[in-house]
Each structure stands twice: as structure tokens, then as C-alpha cells.
C-alpha positions as CSV (number, residue, x, y, z in Angstrom):
1,M,-17.5,-175.5,77.1
2,E,-17.4,-179.1,78.3
3,T,-18.0,-179.6,82.0
4,K,-18.3,-182.1,84.7
5,K,-21.2,-181.2,86.9
6,Y,-21.7,-182.1,90.6
7,P,-25.0,-182.2,92.4
8,I,-27.0,-179.0,92.9
9,I,-27.2,-178.1,96.6
10,V,-30.1,-176.2,98.1
11,E,-28.2,-174.5,101.0
12,Q,-31.2,-172.3,102.0
13,F,-34.8,-172.0,100.8
14,H,-37.3,-169.9,102.7
15,F,-41.0,-169.4,101.9
16,D,-42.8,-166.7,103.8
17,M,-46.3,-165.3,103.5
18,V,-46.3,-161.5,103.1
19,D,-49.0,-158.9,102.5
20,P,-50.0,-158.9,98.8
21,K,-49.3,-155.2,98.8
22,T,-45.6,-155.7,99.7
23,D,-43.3,-154.1,97.2
24,T,-42.1,-156.4,94.5
25,N,-38.5,-157.7,94.8
26,Q,-36.7,-159.6,92.0
27,N,-33.2,-160.0,93.3
28,V,-31.5,-163.1,91.8
29,Q,-27.8,-163.0,91.5
30,V,-25.2,-165.4,90.0
31,A,-21.7,-165.5,91.2
32,M,-18.8,-167.9,90.5
33,R,-15.6,-168.6,92.3
34,Q,-12.8,-171.0,91.8
35,V,-12.5,-173.9,94.3
36,E,-10.3,-176.8,94.9
37,P,-11.1,-180.2,96.3
38,S,-10.5,-180.5,100.1
39,D,-9.6,-184.1,99.8
40,P,-5.9,-184.4,98.9
41,A,-6.6,-187.6,96.9
42,R,-8.8,-185.6,94.5
43,K,-6.3,-182.8,93.8
44,D,-5.3,-184.7,90.6
45,E,-8.7,-183.9,89.2
46,L,-7.5,-180.4,88.6
47,K,-5.3,-181.6,85.9
48,S,-8.4,-181.9,83.7
49,G,-9.5,-178.3,84.3
50,N,-10.4,-175.8,87.0
51,M,-13.3,-176.2,89.4
52,F,-15.8,-173.5,90.2
53,E,-18.6,-173.0,92.6
54,I,-21.7,-171.4,91.1
55,M,-23.8,-169.6,93.7
56,V,-27.3,-168.2,93.2
57,P,-28.6,-166.2,96.2
58,F,-32.1,-165.0,95.7
59,D,-34.9,-162.9,97.3
60,V,-38.1,-162.7,95.3
61,I,-41.5,-161.2,96.0
62,P,-43.7,-161.6,93.0
63,P,-46.2,-158.8,92.3
64,Q,-49.4,-159.1,94.4
65,A,-48.6,-162.8,95.1
66,G,-48.6,-162.7,98.9
67,F,-45.4,-164.6,99.4
68,R,-41.6,-164.2,99.4
69,V,-39.0,-166.9,98.5
70,S,-35.4,-166.4,99.4
71,G,-32.3,-168.6,99.8
72,K,-29.1,-169.8,98.2
73,I,-28.5,-172.6,95.7
74,T,-25.0,-173.8,94.7
75,R,-23.3,-176.3,92.4
76,V,-19.6,-177.2,91.7
77,V,-18.7,-177.6,88.1
78,Q,-15.4,-178.5,86.6
79,T,-14.5,-176.9,83.3
80,L,-12.7,-179.5,81.3
81,D,-9.5,-178.3,79.6
82,Y,-10.1,-174.8,80.9
83,F,-7.6,-173.3,83.3
84,G,-8.6,-169.7,83.3
85,Q,-10.3,-167.5,85.9
86,A,-14.0,-167.4,86.7
87,N,-14.3,-163.8,85.4
88,E,-12.9,-164.9,82.0
89,I,-15.8,-167.3,81.3
90,S,-18.1,-165.9,78.7
91,P,-21.6,-164.6,79.7
92,D,-23.2,-167.2,77.5
93,D,-21.3,-170.1,79.2
94,L,-22.1,-168.6,82.6
95,E,-25.7,-168.6,81.7
96,K,-25.6,-172.2,80.6
97,L,-23.9,-173.2,83.8
98,S,-26.2,-171.3,86.1
99,R,-29.5,-172.1,84.3
100,P,-30.1,-175.4,86.1
101,L,-29.8,-173.6,89.5
102,I,-32.3,-171.0,88.4
103,E,-34.7,-173.8,87.3
104,Y,-34.4,-175.2,90.8
105,I,-35.7,-171.9,92.2
106,E,-38.6,-172.0,89.8
107,T,-39.4,-175.6,90.6
108,L,-39.1,-175.3,94.3
109,T,-41.3,-172.2,94.3
110,Y,-44.0,-173.9,92.2
111,Q,-44.0,-177.0,94.4
112,V,-44.1,-175.1,97.7
113,T,-46.8,-172.7,96.6
114,A,-48.9,-175.6,95.3
115,V,-48.9,-177.0,98.8
116,A,-49.0,-173.8,100.8
117,L,-51.4,-171.8,98.6
118,D,-53.2,-174.7,97.0
119,K,-52.1,-173.2,93.6
120,G,-48.7,-173.4,92.1
121,Y,-47.0,-170.1,91.2
122,Q,-44.7,-170.2,88.2
123,L,-41.6,-167.9,88.3
124,E,-39.8,-167.5,85.0
125,F,-36.4,-165.9,85.1
126,E,-34.6,-164.6,82.1
127,A,-30.8,-164.3,81.7
128,S,-30.9,-160.6,80.8
129,G,-31.8,-159.7,84.4
130,N,-35.5,-159.3,83.5
131,Q,-38.0,-161.6,85.1
132,K,-41.5,-162.7,84.2
133,D,-43.9,-163.9,86.8
134,N,-46.9,-166.0,85.8
135,Q,-49.6,-167.8,87.7
């Protein structure tokens, strides 16, 4: 699927210290909804294909790590020559479209923990809904 990608937006990113014994939480969701440009001059862009907003809300507490990260990252993409609905996009294409947002969560977490804990913590998310956590 050919797309035009707009910038990734970090709408929220929270880092909080928690007791290392806090229950593990690995809630990372991917949602997609159709959007239209708010600027009337850009309405003609829809002739090339539908626009969708990909949203990734997350709340993660890695096992025995002593921190929690949560927030929401979004991106608008235009699917060129595709005029269907968001729910008709294949799981493989949705994974490809959402993966850069997931990587932002991994990168931000590593960078913040490198500063806050003096040791970066690498999260590794898998598309199947399983998650690996490695230090």
C-alpha cells in the first residue's frame, strides 16, 4: 500500500517511577480513523486517496523495572489510490503503518530511562500483541 506520511506527533508521554514490585502492564493499542483536512484548500488532496489518523495510546510497566511510561502518539497518513474504510485495511498494512509510532515509544522510553535511571531500558514490542522487555 502506497502512502503519504505526515509527521509523528507525541501528544502525551509520561514517565513515572513506581515500586519495582508493581504489577506488570503491557497495554499498547493501535486504532485508526478516517480524517479530512480542516483547511478547505486541502480538500482536493482527498482525490488521491483517503486520510487516516493512526493513534497509539499506551500504558506500560515493564517487569521489575521500577517505572511506568504512558501516553499517546499519533500520525496522519494518506493511502494513495485507496478509498475504503479504516477497518478494511489489512492487518499487515496496519502493522506497517503503525510500526514507526511503536518505535517512537521504544526510543523515547530508552532515552528517558537513560537520563532518569542512568541506564537505558529497551522495550521491544511485537505486532502479535506479545511484548518483550530487555535491559
